[in-house]
TORKOL-4160 file (C-alpha; in steps of 0.2 Angstrom, whole numbers, padded with zeros to 4 digits, m for minus):
323
<pt num="1" X="m0026" Y="0161" Z="m0103"/>
<pt num="2" X="m0042" Y="0154" Z="m0094"/>
<pt num="3" X="m0043" Y="0151" Z="m0076"/>
<pt num="4" X="m0044" Y="0132" Z="m0079"/>
<pt num="5" X="m0028" Y="0132" Z="m0090"/>
<pt num="6" X="m0019" Y="0142" Z="m0077"/>
<pt num="7" X="m0024" Y="0130" Z="m0063"/>
<pt num="8" X="m0019" Y="0115" Z="m0074"/>
<pt num="9" X="m0002" Y="0123" Z="m0078"/>
<pt num="10" X="0001" Y="0126" Z="m0059"/>
<pt num="11" X="m0003" Y="0108" Z="m0055"/>
<pt num="12" X="0008" Y="0102" Z="m0068"/>
<pt num="13" X="0023" Y="0112" Z="m0061"/>
<pt num="14" X="0020" Y="0104" Z="m0044"/>
<pt num="15" X="0014" Y="0087" Z="m0048"/>
<pt num="16" X="0021" Y="0074" Z="m0060"/>
<pt num="17" X="0004" Y="0068" Z="m0065"/>
<pt num="18" X="m0013" Y="0077" Z="m0065"/>
<pt num="19" X="m0021" Y="0061" Z="m0056"/>
<pt num="20" X="m0010" Y="0065" Z="m0041"/>
<pt num="21" X="m0023" Y="0078" Z="m0036"/>
<pt num="22" X="m0035" Y="0064" Z="m0031"/>
<pt num="23" X="m0022" Y="0057" Z="m0019"/>
<pt num="24" X="m0017" Y="0074" Z="m0012"/>
<pt num="25" X="m0036" Y="0078" Z="m0009"/>
<pt num="26" X="m0038" Y="0061" Z="0000"/>
<pt num="27" X="m0024" Y="0064" Z="0012"/>
<pt num="28" X="m0029" Y="0082" Z="0016"/>
<pt num="29" X="m0046" Y="0077" Z="0019"/>
<pt num="30" X="m0040" Y="0064" Z="0032"/>
<pt num="31" X="m0028" Y="0076" Z="0041"/>
<pt num="32" X="m0042" Y="0090" Z="0041"/>
<pt num="33" X="m0053" Y="0077" Z="0050"/>
<pt num="34" X="m0040" Y="0072" Z="0062"/>
<pt num="35" X="m0037" Y="0090" Z="0068"/>
<pt num="36" X="m0055" Y="0094" Z="0068"/>
<pt num="37" X="m0059" Y="0080" Z="0080"/>
<pt num="38" X="m0045" Y="0086" Z="0092"/>
<pt num="39" X="m0050" Y="0105" Z="0091"/>
<pt num="40" X="m0068" Y="0105" Z="0087"/>
<pt num="41" X="m0078" Y="0094" Z="0100"/>
<pt num="42" X="m0093" Y="0093" Z="0090"/>
<pt num="43" X="m0084" Y="0082" Z="0077"/>
<pt num="44" X="m0080" Y="0069" Z="0090"/>
<pt num="45" X="m0094" Y="0057" Z="0084"/>
<pt num="46" X="m0093" Y="0038" Z="0079"/>
<pt num="47" X="m0097" Y="0042" Z="0060"/>
<pt num="48" X="m0082" Y="0054" Z="0060"/>
<pt num="49" X="m0071" Y="0041" Z="0068"/>
<pt num="50" X="m0077" Y="0028" Z="0056"/>
<pt num="51" X="m0073" Y="0040" Z="0041"/>
<pt num="52" X="m0056" Y="0044" Z="0049"/>
<pt num="53" X="m0052" Y="0025" Z="0050"/>
<pt num="54" X="m0057" Y="0023" Z="0031"/>
<pt num="55" X="m0047" Y="0038" Z="0026"/>
<pt num="56" X="m0032" Y="0032" Z="0037"/>
<pt num="57" X="m0032" Y="0016" Z="0026"/>
<pt num="58" X="m0032" Y="0027" Z="0010"/>
<pt num="59" X="m0018" Y="0037" Z="0017"/>
<pt num="60" X="m0007" Y="0020" Z="0018"/>
<pt num="61" X="m0013" Y="0017" Z="0000"/>
<pt num="62" X="m0005" Y="0034" Z="m0005"/>
<pt num="63" X="0011" Y="0029" Z="0005"/>
<pt num="64" X="0012" Y="0014" Z="m0006"/>
<pt num="65" X="0010" Y="0024" Z="m0022"/>
<pt num="66" X="0021" Y="0038" Z="m0017"/>
<pt num="67" X="0035" Y="0027" Z="m0012"/>
<pt num="68" X="0034" Y="0019" Z="m0029"/>
<pt num="69" X="0033" Y="0036" Z="m0038"/>
<pt num="70" X="0035" Y="0052" Z="m0029"/>
<pt num="71" X="0020" Y="0063" Z="m0032"/>
<pt num="72" X="0029" Y="0079" Z="m0034"/>
<pt num="73" X="0042" Y="0086" Z="m0046"/>
<pt num="74" X="0052" Y="0092" Z="m0032"/>
<pt num="75" X="0063" Y="0079" Z="m0023"/>
<pt num="76" X="0062" Y="0090" Z="m0007"/>
<pt num="77" X="0043" Y="0090" Z="m0008"/>
<pt num="78" X="0043" Y="0072" Z="m0010"/>
<pt num="79" X="0053" Y="0069" Z="0006"/>
<pt num="80" X="0043" Y="0081" Z="0016"/>
<pt num="81" X="0027" Y="0073" Z="0010"/>
<pt num="82" X="0033" Y="0056" Z="0017"/>
<pt num="83" X="0034" Y="0065" Z="0034"/>
<pt num="84" X="0016" Y="0070" Z="0032"/>
<pt num="85" X="0010" Y="0053" Z="0027"/>
<pt num="86" X="0020" Y="0045" Z="0041"/>
<pt num="87" X="0010" Y="0055" Z="0054"/>
<pt num="88" X="m0006" Y="0049" Z="0046"/>
<pt num="89" X="m0001" Y="0031" Z="0048"/>
<pt num="90" X="0011" Y="0033" Z="0063"/>
<pt num="91" X="0025" Y="0023" Z="0055"/>
<pt num="92" X="0039" Y="0030" Z="0044"/>
<pt num="93" X="0033" Y="0029" Z="0026"/>
<pt num="94" X="0051" Y="0025" Z="0020"/>
<pt num="95" X="0049" Y="0008" Z="0028"/>
<pt num="96" X="0040" Y="0003" Z="0012"/>
<pt num="97" X="0056" Y="0004" Z="0002"/>
<pt num="98" X="0064" Y="m0012" Z="0009"/>
<pt num="99" X="0048" Y="m0020" Z="0015"/>
<pt num="100" X="0037" Y="m0018" Z="0000"/>
<pt num="101" X="0047" Y="m0012" Z="m0015"/>
<pt num="102" X="0061" Y="m0024" Z="m0013"/>
<pt num="103" X="0056" Y="m0039" Z="m0003"/>
<pt num="104" X="0037" Y="m0040" Z="m0006"/>
<pt num="105" X="0037" Y="m0037" Z="m0024"/>
<pt num="106" X="0048" Y="m0052" Z="m0027"/>
<pt num="107" X="0041" Y="m0063" Z="m0013"/>
<pt num="108" X="0057" Y="m0066" Z="m0005"/>
<pt num="109" X="0072" Y="m0058" Z="0004"/>
<pt num="110" X="0088" Y="m0066" Z="m0003"/>
<pt num="111" X="0080" Y="m0084" Z="m0001"/>
<pt num="112" X="0070" Y="m0080" Z="0015"/>
<pt num="113" X="0051" Y="m0079" Z="0015"/>
<pt num="114" X="0042" Y="m0062" Z="0012"/>
<pt num="115" X="0041" Y="m0053" Z="0028"/>
<pt num="116" X="0022" Y="m0052" Z="0026"/>
<pt num="117" X="0019" Y="m0069" Z="0018"/>
<pt num="118" X="0001" Y="m0076" Z="0020"/>
<pt num="119" X="0009" Y="m0092" Z="0027"/>
<pt num="120" X="0015" Y="m0083" Z="0043"/>
<pt num="121" X="m0003" Y="m0087" Z="0050"/>
<pt num="122" X="m0011" Y="m0104" Z="0051"/>
<pt num="123" X="m0027" Y="m0104" Z="0062"/>
<pt num="124" X="m0040" Y="m0116" Z="0057"/>
<pt num="125" X="m0053" Y="m0103" Z="0058"/>
<pt num="126" X="m0049" Y="m0092" Z="0043"/>
<pt num="127" X="m0056" Y="m0076" Z="0051"/>
<pt num="128" X="m0043" Y="m0077" Z="0064"/>
<pt num="129" X="m0029" Y="m0077" Z="0051"/>
<pt num="130" X="m0036" Y="m0060" Z="0044"/>
<pt num="131" X="m0038" Y="m0052" Z="0062"/>
<pt num="132" X="m0021" Y="m0058" Z="0068"/>
<pt num="133" X="m0011" Y="m0056" Z="0053"/>
<pt num="134" X="m0004" Y="m0038" Z="0057"/>
<pt num="135" X="0002" Y="m0045" Z="0074"/>
<pt num="136" X="0013" Y="m0057" Z="0065"/>
<pt num="137" X="0018" Y="m0048" Z="0049"/>
<pt num="138" X="0021" Y="m0031" Z="0058"/>
<pt num="139" X="0036" Y="m0037" Z="0069"/>
<pt num="140" X="0043" Y="m0047" Z="0055"/>
<pt num="141" X="0042" Y="m0032" Z="0043"/>
<pt num="142" X="0050" Y="m0019" Z="0055"/>
<pt num="143" X="0064" Y="m0031" Z="0061"/>
<pt num="144" X="0068" Y="m0033" Z="0042"/>
<pt num="145" X="0068" Y="m0015" Z="0039"/>
<pt num="146" X="0080" Y="m0012" Z="0054"/>
<pt num="147" X="0092" Y="m0025" Z="0047"/>
<pt num="148" X="0091" Y="m0018" Z="0030"/>
<pt num="149" X="0094" Y="0000" Z="0036"/>
<pt num="150" X="0109" Y="m0005" Z="0046"/>
<pt num="151" X="0119" Y="m0010" Z="0031"/>
<pt num="152" X="0133" Y="0001" Z="0024"/>
<pt num="153" X="0129" Y="0014" Z="0012"/>
<pt num="154" X="0111" Y="0018" Z="0018"/>
<pt num="155" X="0114" Y="0033" Z="0028"/>
<pt num="156" X="0102" Y="0044" Z="0018"/>
<pt num="157" X="0089" Y="0031" Z="0021"/>
<pt num="158" X="0092" Y="0031" Z="0040"/>
<pt num="159" X="0091" Y="0050" Z="0041"/>
<pt num="160" X="0075" Y="0051" Z="0031"/>
<pt num="161" X="0068" Y="0037" Z="0041"/>
<pt num="162" X="0072" Y="0046" Z="0057"/>
<pt num="163" X="0065" Y="0062" Z="0051"/>
<pt num="164" X="0048" Y="0053" Z="0047"/>
<pt num="165" X="0048" Y="0045" Z="0064"/>
<pt num="166" X="0052" Y="0061" Z="0074"/>
<pt num="167" X="0038" Y="0070" Z="0064"/>
<pt num="168" X="0025" Y="0057" Z="0066"/>
<pt num="169" X="0028" Y="0053" Z="0084"/>
<pt num="170" X="0032" Y="0071" Z="0088"/>
<pt num="171" X="0016" Y="0079" Z="0081"/>
<pt num="172" X="0005" Y="0065" Z="0088"/>
<pt num="173" X="0013" Y="0068" Z="0105"/>
<pt num="174" X="0010" Y="0087" Z="0104"/>
<pt num="175" X="m0009" Y="0083" Z="0100"/>
<pt num="176" X="m0009" Y="0072" Z="0116"/>
<pt num="177" X="m0003" Y="0087" Z="0126"/>
<pt num="178" X="m0016" Y="0098" Z="0119"/>
<pt num="179" X="m0030" Y="0085" Z="0122"/>
<pt num="180" X="m0025" Y="0068" Z="0128"/>
<pt num="181" X="m0042" Y="0059" Z="0127"/>
<pt num="182" X="m0047" Y="0066" Z="0111"/>
<pt num="183" X="m0031" Y="0062" Z="0103"/>
<pt num="184" X="m0031" Y="0045" Z="0110"/>
<pt num="185" X="m0048" Y="0040" Z="0103"/>
<pt num="186" X="m0049" Y="0051" Z="0088"/>
<pt num="187" X="m0031" Y="0051" Z="0081"/>
<pt num="188" X="m0022" Y="0036" Z="0087"/>
<pt num="189" X="m0036" Y="0024" Z="0083"/>
<pt num="190" X="m0037" Y="0029" Z="0065"/>
<pt num="191" X="m0018" Y="0030" Z="0063"/>
<pt num="192" X="m0016" Y="0012" Z="0070"/>
<pt num="193" X="m0032" Y="0006" Z="0060"/>
<pt num="194" X="m0024" Y="0011" Z="0043"/>
<pt num="195" X="m0007" Y="0004" Z="0047"/>
<pt num="196" X="m0014" Y="m0013" Z="0052"/>
<pt num="197" X="m0026" Y="m0014" Z="0037"/>
<pt num="198" X="m0013" Y="m0011" Z="0024"/>
<pt num="199" X="m0004" Y="m0026" Z="0032"/>
<pt num="200" X="m0020" Y="m0037" Z="0030"/>
<pt num="201" X="m0020" Y="m0032" Z="0011"/>
<pt num="202" X="m0005" Y="m0044" Z="0009"/>
<pt num="203" X="m0015" Y="m0059" Z="0015"/>
<pt num="204" X="m0031" Y="m0054" Z="0005"/>
<pt num="205" X="m0021" Y="m0051" Z="m0011"/>
<pt num="206" X="m0010" Y="m0066" Z="m0010"/>
<pt num="207" X="m0017" Y="m0080" Z="0000"/>
<pt num="208" X="m0021" Y="m0095" Z="m0011"/>
<pt num="209" X="m0011" Y="m0088" Z="m0025"/>
<pt num="210" X="0005" Y="m0096" Z="m0033"/>
<pt num="211" X="0019" Y="m0083" Z="m0028"/>
<pt num="212" X="0031" Y="m0093" Z="m0039"/>
<pt num="213" X="0021" Y="m0089" Z="m0054"/>
<pt num="214" X="0023" Y="m0074" Z="m0065"/>
<pt num="215" X="0005" Y="m0069" Z="m0067"/>
<pt num="216" X="m0005" Y="m0079" Z="m0054"/>
<pt num="217" X="0004" Y="m0073" Z="m0039"/>
<pt num="218" X="m0009" Y="m0060" Z="m0034"/>
<pt num="219" X="m0028" Y="m0058" Z="m0032"/>
<pt num="220" X="m0036" Y="m0043" Z="m0041"/>
<pt num="221" X="m0051" Y="m0033" Z="m0036"/>
<pt num="222" X="m0058" Y="m0024" Z="m0052"/>
<pt num="223" X="m0073" Y="m0015" Z="m0047"/>
<pt num="224" X="m0073" Y="0003" Z="m0055"/>
<pt num="225" X="m0079" Y="0013" Z="m0040"/>
<pt num="226" X="m0068" Y="0003" Z="m0028"/>
<pt num="227" X="m0052" Y="0007" Z="m0039"/>
<pt num="228" X="m0057" Y="0025" Z="m0041"/>
<pt num="229" X="m0057" Y="0027" Z="m0022"/>
<pt num="230" X="m0042" Y="0015" Z="m0020"/>
<pt num="231" X="m0031" Y="0024" Z="m0034"/>
<pt num="232" X="m0031" Y="0008" Z="m0044"/>
<pt num="233" X="m0023" Y="m0003" Z="m0030"/>
<pt num="234" X="m0035" Y="m0017" Z="m0034"/>
<pt num="235" X="m0025" Y="m0021" Z="m0050"/>
<pt num="236" X="m0011" Y="m0030" Z="m0040"/>
<pt num="237" X="m0004" Y="m0042" Z="m0053"/>
<pt num="238" X="0001" Y="m0029" Z="m0065"/>
<pt num="239" X="0008" Y="m0018" Z="m0052"/>
<pt num="240" X="0019" Y="m0031" Z="m0045"/>
<pt num="241" X="0025" Y="m0035" Z="m0063"/>
<pt num="242" X="0027" Y="m0017" Z="m0069"/>
<pt num="243" X="0031" Y="m0007" Z="m0054"/>
<pt num="244" X="0036" Y="0007" Z="m0064"/>
<pt num="245" X="0019" Y="0010" Z="m0071"/>
<pt num="246" X="0010" Y="0025" Z="m0064"/>
<pt num="247" X="m0006" Y="0019" Z="m0054"/>
<pt num="248" X="m0017" Y="0028" Z="m0066"/>
<pt num="249" X="m0012" Y="0017" Z="m0080"/>
<pt num="250" X="m0015" Y="0000" Z="m0071"/>
<pt num="251" X="m0033" Y="m0003" Z="m0076"/>
<pt num="252" X="m0029" Y="m0003" Z="m0095"/>
<pt num="253" X="m0013" Y="m0013" Z="m0093"/>
<pt num="254" X="m0022" Y="m0026" Z="m0082"/>
<pt num="255" X="m0034" Y="m0029" Z="m0097"/>
<pt num="256" X="m0020" Y="m0030" Z="m0110"/>
<pt num="257" X="m0007" Y="m0040" Z="m0101"/>
<pt num="258" X="m0014" Y="m0049" Z="m0086"/>
<pt num="259" X="m0032" Y="m0055" Z="m0091"/>
<pt num="260" X="m0025" Y="m0067" Z="m0105"/>
<pt num="261" X="m0014" Y="m0075" Z="m0092"/>
<pt num="262" X="m0023" Y="m0076" Z="m0076"/>
<pt num="263" X="m0034" Y="m0089" Z="m0068"/>
<pt num="264" X="m0052" Y="m0081" Z="m0068"/>
<pt num="265" X="m0054" Y="m0085" Z="m0049"/>
<pt num="266" X="m0040" Y="m0072" Z="m0046"/>
<pt num="267" X="m0050" Y="m0058" Z="m0054"/>
<pt num="268" X="m0063" Y="m0053" Z="m0041"/>
<pt num="269" X="m0077" Y="m0040" Z="m0045"/>
<pt num="270" X="m0079" Y="m0035" Z="m0027"/>
<pt num="271" X="m0067" Y="m0035" Z="m0011"/>
<pt num="272" X="m0082" Y="m0034" Z="0000"/>
<pt num="273" X="m0090" Y="m0049" Z="m0007"/>
<pt num="274" X="m0074" Y="m0058" Z="m0007"/>
<pt num="275" X="m0071" Y="m0054" Z="0012"/>
<pt num="276" X="m0089" Y="m0060" Z="0016"/>
<pt num="277" X="m0087" Y="m0076" Z="0006"/>
<pt num="278" X="m0070" Y="m0081" Z="0012"/>
<pt num="279" X="m0069" Y="m0075" Z="0030"/>
<pt num="280" X="m0086" Y="m0074" Z="0036"/>
<pt num="281" X="m0097" Y="m0087" Z="0027"/>
<pt num="282" X="m0084" Y="m0101" Z="0029"/>
<pt num="283" X="m0074" Y="m0107" Z="0043"/>
<pt num="284" X="m0058" Y="m0115" Z="0036"/>
<pt num="285" X="m0045" Y="m0108" Z="0024"/>
<pt num="286" X="m0050" Y="m0111" Z="0006"/>
<pt num="287" X="m0040" Y="m0125" Z="m0003"/>
<pt num="288" X="m0027" Y="m0117" Z="m0014"/>
<pt num="289" X="m0030" Y="m0121" Z="m0033"/>
<pt num="290" X="m0017" Y="m0124" Z="m0046"/>
<pt num="291" X="m0020" Y="m0106" Z="m0053"/>
<pt num="292" X="m0003" Y="m0105" Z="m0062"/>
<pt num="293" X="m0010" Y="m0117" Z="m0075"/>
<pt num="294" X="m0018" Y="m0102" Z="m0083"/>
<pt num="295" X="m0001" Y="m0096" Z="m0089"/>
<pt num="296" X="0002" Y="m0113" Z="m0099"/>
<pt num="297" X="m0013" Y="m0111" Z="m0110"/>
<pt num="298" X="m0008" Y="m0113" Z="m0128"/>
<pt num="299" X="m0018" Y="m0097" Z="m0133"/>
<pt num="300" X="m0008" Y="m0087" Z="m0121"/>
<pt num="301" X="0005" Y="m0076" Z="m0130"/>
<pt num="302" X="0023" Y="m0075" Z="m0124"/>
<pt num="303" X="0027" Y="m0061" Z="m0112"/>
<pt num="304" X="0042" Y="m0049" Z="m0112"/>
<pt num="305" X="0041" Y="m0049" Z="m0093"/>
<pt num="306" X="0059" Y="m0048" Z="m0086"/>
<pt num="307" X="0064" Y="m0060" Z="m0073"/>
<pt num="308" X="0062" Y="m0056" Z="m0054"/>
<pt num="309" X="0080" Y="m0054" Z="m0052"/>
<pt num="310" X="0081" Y="m0042" Z="m0066"/>
<pt num="311" X="0066" Y="m0032" Z="m0059"/>
<pt num="312" X="0074" Y="m0031" Z="m0042"/>
<pt num="313" X="0091" Y="m0025" Z="m0049"/>
<pt num="314" X="0081" Y="m0012" Z="m0058"/>
<pt num="315" X="0073" Y="m0006" Z="m0042"/>
<pt num="316" X="0089" Y="m0006" Z="m0033"/>
<pt num="317" X="0097" Y="0004" Z="m0047"/>
<pt num="318" X="0083" Y="0017" Z="m0046"/>
<pt num="319" X="0086" Y="0019" Z="m0027"/>
<pt num="320" X="0104" Y="0022" Z="m0029"/>
<pt num="321" X="0102" Y="0034" Z="m0043"/>
<pt num="322" X="0088" Y="0044" Z="m0033"/>
<pt num="323" X="0094" Y="0062" Z="m0029"/>
């Protein structure tokens, strides 16, 4: 047996999918950089800080993917990895279960608005909406998580949530004791940057869309390099509708199922150009278009997509059945 085959077999015994090595490598690179900036003074530079902030955001992308489908075959490893990811973002990764998997995926919480709905901000200057959005969506989200976790039957969730919080804040506190100022600037800033940016993604991907629609509720960013780095998180419509798909399959499913049914304005080639055009080169919020009309074209074939209520019930059943 060759060395390459042996390595692949070892990976397959640990990871559920070979593509998970990309996510694993991104997180390890981020953590190595954080610790280097604490213990190796020569790495305390603005370029390293900027790279750490970018990797922190990717760490939250991995949180998102991991909380939909655990990376490892071992349940214990998946829970431990949540703790590691929580340190990288300085919030419990398990918060994604109620806030994202259950509430956000269906744009409502038992008739109440999504905790991170774009409508929660309403400045006339649209750039302020982007900048301020985490200050509004963050408290709504964590208040909602606290209410959800307090309900009967969620003791396992509360225990894991507490473990993640203790690990994330405990390790950060230990680093503060080692070198207060280095940790404050080169660890806390990236941690908070990633956590705030992932909240802003809700505004970027849903503002101006029709969240009552089956296929025109999300904006997609389809650049190939962007999605390689982002582990296909640019393909947001298909992820919302088929949350059980592995992230590595989203690109081809986007082309097959979403493209025939989506308004062309919601398929953006570049997030950078979209941000520049929408938040920098204009002052006011763009007027929402009737994007859902794209689903009513006569040429669009019928979809087998389950209702949102059925999809939510499926997610809740998976959570109950998890070991």
